N, C-alpha and C positions, 0 to 999 in steps of 0.2 A: 670428559668421557662419561663420568657418573651422571651428569645432568642429561646427556643424550640418552643413556640407558633408561633412566627414570621416565623421560618423556616418551620413549618408545613403549614401555610397558603401560603407561597411562593410556596411550592411544589404543593399544591392543585391548585393554579392559573396557574402554568406552565403546569400541566397535562390538565387542562381545555382548555388552549390555544392550546396545541398540538392536542387534540381531535378535536377541531373546525377546525384547519388548515387542518388536514388530511381529514376530512369530506368535506370541501370546495374544496380541490384539487381533491378529487375523483369525486365530482359532476361536476366540471369543465372539467375534463378529459372525463367523460362520455358524456357530452354535445358535446364536440369537436369531439369525435369518431362518435357519431350519425350524426353530421353534415357532417363529411367527408364521411360517408357511403352513405348518401343521395345524395351527389354531385358526387360520383364516377360512372363510367359506369357500368350498370347492377348490381349495388350494390357492385362492387368490388372497394376497395380503392386503389388508385394508390400509386406509390412510394413516390410522394411528400406529399400525405396525411399521409402515414405511418410515414414519417420523422417528419411532423408537430405534429403528435400524440406523437411520442417519445419525441420530444422537450417539448411538453406540459406536459408530465408526469414527466419530470425532476424536482425535488424539487427546488423551488426558495424561496428566502428570502421574507417573507411577507412585504407588504408595511406598514410602520409605520403610514402613513397618512390615509390609507384605513380601518384599523382594530384597534379598541380600545377596550380593554377588561375590563378595570377597571374604566371607566369613566361614568358609568351610562347607557344611552340609547343605546350606540353602543355595549354594552356587549352582546355576544350571549346568547340566552335564556336558553338553556339546560346546558351549563357550569356554568351559573350563578346560576341555581337551584342546581347544584351539589355542588358548593361552599357553598351555603346556608345550604344544608343538612350537609356538612362536618363541618361547623361552629357550627351548633346546636349539632351535635354529640360530637365535641370537648368540647364545653362548659359544656355539661352534664357530660362528663368524668372527666373534671377538678373539677367540683362540687363534684363528688363522691370521687375522690382521695383526696380532701381537707376536706372531712367530718370528724366529730369527731372520727369515728371508725378508720380512717386511721392514726390518730395522737397519738393513745395510744401506750405506751411502749410495746414491744414484749417480753413476758416472756418465749418464747420457748427456750429449751435447756436442758442440763443435769445438775441437781442441787444436791449437796451433802452436807449432814449435817456433822459438825465436833464437836470437844470437847466443843466449846463455846456455844452449844445449849442444853446441857444435865444437866445443873444446874438450874432446874425449881423450883421456889418458891412454897412451899406447899399451897395447896388449903384450903379454909375454908369449911370444910365438915359438913354436918348434922350428928348428932350422929349415925343415922342408917347407913349412907354411910361409916362413919369411921369404924364402927364395921364390915362392910362387906368386907373390903379390902383384907383380907387373902383368903376368899372364891372366890373373883373375880380373884385373881392371879391364883388359881387352874383352874378356868374356862377358863382363857386365855391360859394356858398351854394345856388344852384339845383341844382348837380350833386350836392351832398350830400343835399339834400332829396329828389331823385328817384332816389337810389341808383345814380347813374351811377358806373362804375369811376373811382376818383380818379386812378390812374396815378402816374407819376413827375412831380415829386419828392415828392408827398404820401405815397406808401407808405414812402419812406425817412425821412419825418419823423413817422411814426405814433407816438403816445405809448405804445401797447401794444407788447409784445415782437414783434420781427421774427423769423420762423422762416426760417433760412438753411440749405440743404442743398447739399453740394458732392460732385460726382463727378468723375472724370478728364476728362469732356468737356462738362459743363454744370453750372451753379449755379442753383438755384431759390430764390426768395424768396416767402414768403407773409406778408402783413400782415393784421391783423385788420380794417382798414377795407375797404369794398367795392372789390375790385380783382382782376384776373386775376393768375395767378402770373407773376412776373417771371423770365424766363430770361436767363442770361448764358452764351453759348456759348464754350467754351474749347478747341474742337477744331481751331482754325486756320481756320475758314471766314471768308470776308469778308462784308461787308454785301451784301444782294441789290442788283441793279441798280435804279436809281430807278423804272423802269417796272414792276418786279416787286415792289417794296416796298409792303406793306400797312400804312399808318400806324395806330398804336394809341396808347392812353394811356401805355403803358410804353415804346414805341419798340422798336427792334431793337438788342440789346446783344451785343457780342462782346468777349472779354477775352483777355489774354495776360499772362504772368508776366515781370516784370523783377526777378530775384532773389526776395526774399520779398514783393514788392509785386504785387498783382493790378491791372492797368490795364484799365479797361473803357471802351469807346467806344460811345456810343449816339446813333442818329439815328432818323428815321422816326416822329416824334411826330405825333399829330393835334391837333385843337383842342377836344377834349372833356375832361371830367373836371375835377379841381381843378388849375388851371394855374399858380397863384401860386408863385413861387420864393422861398425864404427870403432876406431881405435886399432884396427888391424885384424887379420884373420878372415875366414870365410865360413859360411854355412855349408855343412856336408850332411849326408844321410845319417851320420853318427852324432850329430849335434844334439845337445840337450839345453833348452832355454828355460830359465825360471825368471818370472817377472813379478814385481810387487807394485800394486797400484794404490796410491793414497791421495785423497783430496786434501788440499791445503788452502789456507787463507780464505776460509768460509766458502769453499767450493769453487773459487775462481782460478785455482791452479791444480794441475794434476801431475803428481810425481810418479814416474815409472822407472823402477830400477831393473836393469837387465843383467842377468848373469848367464854367460855362455860357458858350457863345458864340452870339451871334445879333446880327447887325449892325442889325436893326430894333428891338432891345430894349436892348442894352447898348452903351455907348460903348467899353468895354474888357471883356475876359473877367472874369466874376464868379466869385470863388472863396471857398469857406467850408468849414469842417471840422465833421463830426459825430463824436462819440465815443460808441460803444455799449458798454454793460456786459453781460458775459455773465451770464445767469441760468440756474440749473440746470434749472428746470422752470417751467411755467406752469400755474396752476390754472383759468384761464378758457379758453373755446373759442378756437381760433386764428383763426376767421373769424366776423365779426359778420354776423348775418342782418338785412339791411336791408329794411324794409317801406315802400315809397313811399306806401302808403295809410294810414299811421298819422297821424291828424289831430293828435294831441297833439304828436307829434314835429315835424310840419310847423309848427305854431304856435310851438314853441320856437325852431326854426331861423330862421324868418322874423320872429321877434320880434313876433308878432301878439297883441294883448291882447283 
């Protein structure tokens, strides 16, 4: 970094010197041409004057004793201002590049769940939620059959690779299953007021960094889509989800810990971990085109013989 900064300033100073020398040579040549014109007969410059002008326009090495660019008073004013502006610009750029936002791990990539994430411990459910499990499974099947956006947590448990893209202010997630893009805002905004919050299958997610861990807070769910939660329970408009994202094994694994809270569903917060494996590329389309009018698909999902 120090070497790059030093090289940058050297280049700026050299350009400043070149600009000044060219300007001074041009002014000197102009003055000589004017003097020669005034001394010539009838305003015509003689051959000797033309020769002197040609000689004077030939570039010459600047005198080291006559021009000093980096020692204070002798520095040309405009190049000096240019160097100052360049220095200010560089310092602000370096401050931005070294800001905390630039030092966070980059979670971008294709991430795939494998067998080691599907053994989730059973949740402690309320009696009402436990009794409603069979009904909820039927509702989930109907949502898939009619191509309704599955939403969270289903998009996070998709067996196909999850496409995750990170910028300094927002993270986007695209799953193959029918779903809208999930956005996690990391620009410091809060959740909207309850009256302004539009419930969705993905909810409203905001995130912040705690060291190398991305902590995501999600509220604002609706009662549509695939609502079953791994380990038991279901997503409701009152659900509160907290996630913690951490890169492991040199960035080849992504650990995501999910904690669900909902007094009407869980007797205590329900926590489980998914581990995603980085894959270099995917050969299949990222988004599945769902056709609710596909009769064969409907028979398969509804187990109709």
